[in-house]
N, C-alpha and C positions, 0 to 999 in steps of 0.2 A: 798266358799268365798261369801261375800255380799258387796253391795255398801254402800255409806254413810248413806242411809236411814235405816240401820239395827237397830240402837239404837231406833229410833222413832218407828219402826215396832214392836220391842220387847215390848216397853212401851204400844203401842196400843193393842197388842195381850194380854198382861197381864191384861189390863183394861177390855178387852172383856171377858176373862175367869172369872175374879173375879166378874164382874157385872152380868154375867149369873148365877153364883153360888149364889150370895146374893139374887137375885130375886127368886131363887128356895127355899129360906129358909122360905118362908111364911110370910115375914114382909110386903109385898106389893111392890109398885113401889119405886125404889131406883135410885137416881141421881148419875151418874158417873162423877167425876172431876179429871183432871190431874193437877199436880203441888203441891206446898206445902200446907199442911192442913190449912184451914181457918175456923173461927167460922161460924156455920150454920146461914143462914139468916132467917130461919123460926123457930128459937127457938130450944130447945133441942130435940124436937120430929121430926125435919126434917131428913129424911133418906137420907144418901148419903155415898159414899165410895170414898176416895182419893187415887190416885196412884201417888206416888212422887218418882222420881229418884233423889236420893240425893248423890250418890257416884259412881264414875267411876274409876276403877283401872286396871292396866295391869294384864293379867293373868300370874301367876307365871310359869306355865308349858310351855306356847306357846309364850311368849313375844319375845324370841330370835330365834324362829324357822326359820325366813327368813333371818338371818344374815349370810354373808354380802350380801347386795342387790346391791352393786356397786363394780366394779373392781378398781384396782389402777389408771386407767386412767379416772375414774369418770363415765364410761358408766354403764348403768343399766344392771345387770346380771339376776335379778329375780324380779318379781312383788312384791313390799313390801306389808305387811299386818300388821294390828294392832289387837292384841288379847286382848280383854277387858272383865272384869267382871263388872256387873251392880248390884247395891244394891238399893232395893226399900223399901219405907215405905208405908204400906197399912193401912189407918186409916178408922174406921167405926163410923158413926154417926146415932143415932136413939133414940127412947124412952128407957131410961134406966130402967124404972119401968117394962116394958114388956120384958126386956132383948134383945131388938132388935140388938144392936151392937154385943152381944155375939153370937146370932144365926147367924148373917151375917158372923162373923169371922169363926165360926165352919164350915159353908157351903163352904167358900172360901178355908180354909185349907184342907177340905175333897177333893175337886176337884183338888187342886194343888198337893196333895199327890198321888191321884189316877192316875193323868195324868201329870207328871212333865215335860215332853217334849212338846215343842210347836209343835202342829200338823200343817200339811199343811192347813187344813180347818180353824184353828184358825187364821193363818196368812192371808188367803184369806178374812175371815170375817172382820178382822181388817182393811185390805186395802179397802174393800168395804165401810166401815164406815168412812174412812179418804181418800178422793180422792187425797190429797197431797202426799200419799204414793204409788201411782199407779205404780211408777217406781222401787219400792223396789223388790229386788230379793232374799230376805231372804228365801223364800220357796224353792229355788234351792240349798241352801247351804248344803254341805255334813254333816257338824258338826251341829247337832240340839241343840238348846238352851234349857238348863234344869233349872227349878226353884227349889231351895232348901231353906228351912227355915234357917235363920241365927241365931246362938246362941249369942245374945248380952246381956251384963249384965244390971242390973238396972241402974248402974251409966252411962253407955253408952247411954241408952235410955233416961235418964233424961237430959243428955247433948244435945242429939239430939232435944228434945222437947223445950229446953230452947232457941234455936235459933229462934223459931217461935214467934216473938214478938206479945204480946197480943192475943195469940191463946191458949185457954185452952187445956189441955191434953185430948186426946180421946183414946179409946181402939184401939190398933194398933199391927201390926206384921211386921217383917222385912224379906224380901226374897232376895236371891241372884239369878242372872241370869248368867249362864256360859255355854259356852264361846261364845262371839260374835266376829266373825272374819270379819274385814273390809279391803277390798282389794283396793289398789291404782289403779287409772285409767291408769297410765302409765305402759308400759310393755317393757321388753327387747327383743332383737332379738330372734326369735324362731329357734332352730336347725332343720335341715332337718331330716326326719325319718331314722332310721338305717336299712340298707338293709340286714345286716348279723349279727347275734348274736351267736358267737361261732361256733364250728364245726357242720355243717348241721343245724344250728339254733335250737339245742336241748336245752330244758329247764330242770328244776328239775323234776325228775320222782318220783312219789309216788305210792304206791300199797295198795289197801284196804285189809281187812281181807279175806284171801283165802277161809276160811270156811263159809263165810256168804252166805246164800241162796238167799239174795235179790240182785236185779240188782245194779251194781255199774258203774259209769261213770268215766273213768280214764283220757281220753285225748280227745282233739278236734282238728282236722285238718281243716283249711280253705284253700280252693284251687279251682280247676276246676274239671269237671267230668273225665278228662283224668288221674287224680291221682288215681282213683279206681284201685286196684290191683297192684299198683307200690310199690316195696320195694327196698330200703327204701323210704319212702314218701319224696317228695320234701319239701323244707321249707314252712311252713305255712304262710299265710298272717297274718299281725298283727290285722286285723279287717275284718269283713264281709261287703258285700254290697248286694243289691237286685240282685238275680240271682246267688249268691255264692253257691258253692258246699261244703257240710260239711261231714267229715268222723268222726264219734263218736266211740271211742273204749272203751271197758270195759269188763264186764262179766255178765252172767246170763240175757241175753237179750231174752231168750226163752219165748214165750207167744202166746196166740191166736191172739192178735193184739199188735203192737208196734208203738208208735208214739214219736214225739219229740215236746216238749213244749217250747215256747219262751215267756218270760215275761219281759216287759219293766220295769226297776227299778224305773223310775221317774213317769210314768203315771199309775202305777199299783194299786194305792189307789182308791177304788170305789168312794170316795167322791171328787176326783180330777175332776175339770170341763172338763178336756180333757181325762177322763178315757179311757184307752186302755186295752181291755180284752186280756188275754193271747192267743197266737196263737198255735194251735196244728196241726202238719202235720203228717198224717198217713203214715207209711213206708211200701212199698210193700214188700211181702215175698222175692222177688228176690233181694231186696236191703238191706237185713239184714241177719246176722248170730248170733250165740250166743255171739259173742264178738265184732261185728262191725255193725254199722248202717250208711247208706248213705242217705243223704237227700239234696235237693236243696231249698234254700229260693226263693219264687216266685218273678217274675219280670214282672208281667202283669199290666194292668191298675188299677185293684183293689188294688194291693200291694202298689201303689204310695201313697195311703191315709191310708191303713190298717196297714202299717209299718211306724215307725218313727225313724229317726237317733237318736242314743244315746246308753246307756248301757243296755244290756239285760242279762238275765240268761237263760241257756239252760239245760234242763233235758230230760231224756228218760223215757217214760211211758210204762210199760209192763203190759198188762192186760191178765188175765187168771183165769178160775174158778170163775168168778163173782167178782174178786178183781183186783184193779189197784195198782201197786207199782211204786213209783217215785224214780228215782236215785237222788244222790246228784246233785247240780247245779254247772255248770261252767260258768264263766263270758264270755260274747261275746260283742264286740263293733260293732254296725251296723253303718258303716261310710257313710257319704253322698258322692254321686258321682257327679262330675262335668261333665255334658253331653256336654256342649258347652260354649264357651267364645266369647263374641262379644264386640266391633268390632274385626275383625280378625287381626292377626299380619301382619305387624308391626303396633302398635297403636300410633297415633300421639297425643301429648298433645295439648290442646287449647292455646289460647293467654295468659292465666293466668298460664299455666303450669299444668292444671288439667286434669284428665282423669276419665271417668265414665265407669265402666265395668258392663256388663249385663251377668249374669251367669244362665244357666238353670241347675237344680239340681234334683236328685231323692234320696230318696223319697221326697214328698212335705214337705214344712216347715210350721209349725204352727206359728201364731202370738205370742204365748207364748214362743217359742223357741228363742234362741240367735244364730245368725249366724255371723261369723267373717271370713274375708279373710286375709291370711298371705301372704304378698308380700314383698320380701327383708326384710328390718328391720321395715316394717309397719304392723300394726294390724288395719284393717278397719272394722268397724261395718256396717252391712247391713242396708239398708233402708227398714225395714220390713213393708209390707202392713198389712191391718187389716183383711185379709182373708187368707185361706190356699192357698199356691202358690208354683209353681215350678220354679219361676223366681225371682232372687235376683239382686238388683242393689247396686253397691259399688262406692261411690264417693271418688276419691283419690286426695285430694288437693296437689299441688306441687309434682306431681307424680315423682318418681325416674326414671332416665334413665337406663334401664336394657336391657339385651339381653339374650334370651332363659332362663329366670328365672322361676323356679318352683313356682307356686301358690298353696296354699292349702286352702281348705274350712273347717272351724271348726264349728260344730253345737253341742250345748250343751256340749262343752268340748271334742268332739270326732272329730279327724282330718280325713279328706278324705284320700284316697289312691292315691297319685300322680304318682305311678309307675305301671308297668305292667311286666308280666313274659313271656319271649319268649325263643326260642331256645331249643336245646337238647345237653347236659343237660340244664334244664331250668335255666335262670338267670334273675335277676331283673334289670330294668333300668327305669329311669324317662321317662314318656310318653311325647311325643311332644305335645299332645293335652292339657297337663296340664302346658304348659309354655307360657309365654308372652314376647313380645319384645316391649318396650316403647321407643319412640324416641322423 
């Protein structure tokens, strides 16, 4: 999902892509303008390209995906979203005798066809050139916007140009941008995490081809070192944290060396300003068999900055005979951990009824990440500083009066784990350290 700056960000990114393309066409310096096409001020030979958003329509496939957003009592059930398709007119101006508009159009169409999806770099470049878009989060959206040429008739094109009063026709092309998802800022109450999902928390089981000679990763258990050798395994945690113990099961894990590779799905692009290289942990021979690998995610000082909360993929790497074979990847959420909450319970509201909570968290949070605290029916955004930090502050105006209420920290869409496992047989319960009492 994206905020209200998504449309402007798509327009700026399209302008950046087209402008870079036309300047590669060999015509020389080209001016980029946004808005409806206008006659060139420097005569017919003035080179420029116009990016004009002239139509916004609801996306037919996703327009009703979030319905209903409110219950019979009027309370918000889910965060509303608008799914939009954008249509752009791209007009090219230049010296007709040397075919400059034609060359510019060809270069633009070539680049948009070769790279129809807006990349993270294009969005960052557009935001850099437009400081008013600095709060745009389009780069974090799961659904990437795609540009496709629109097939419009000559009659439609003539009607379109006829609305540009006293503007002569110029060589142009029409592109659609799909789909732009704009999310409302208000949100409904968030449900507590489920502690049990079916008998023994077992999910759907799938099996690879038994005759395949290559290593296959079938399942991943997230727990504690005491789980090693226990059958059946206790229920797996829904997400991992720093220091978590993993048991990976599959087949064909024989090799000279065996390792586990962790790749962050958001920061894995080399062009990302906060690029995070994949992490590979070598597995000791005593911690692996042909069908099982056991490994712990580090929890030392270095791990606080070398790992980041968010979605990861996990693969087993088996090396032997000078070759390395990677298994299929399984998803893993690295959840943030709340290490402490201050002031301690009970927390008193000030004269205005407000409360400020200071939370220490691991791993450390980047300024580019989003951090939210879920408290009762509130969703409070963190006051993120401009540097990497392990301390977050949450200002709660008109704080609710609650007793032993579980708080959850959400970083980049991944919820923290507010419960712990104790007892024999092990059972889950909400940790007292993750509760607050506000009076």
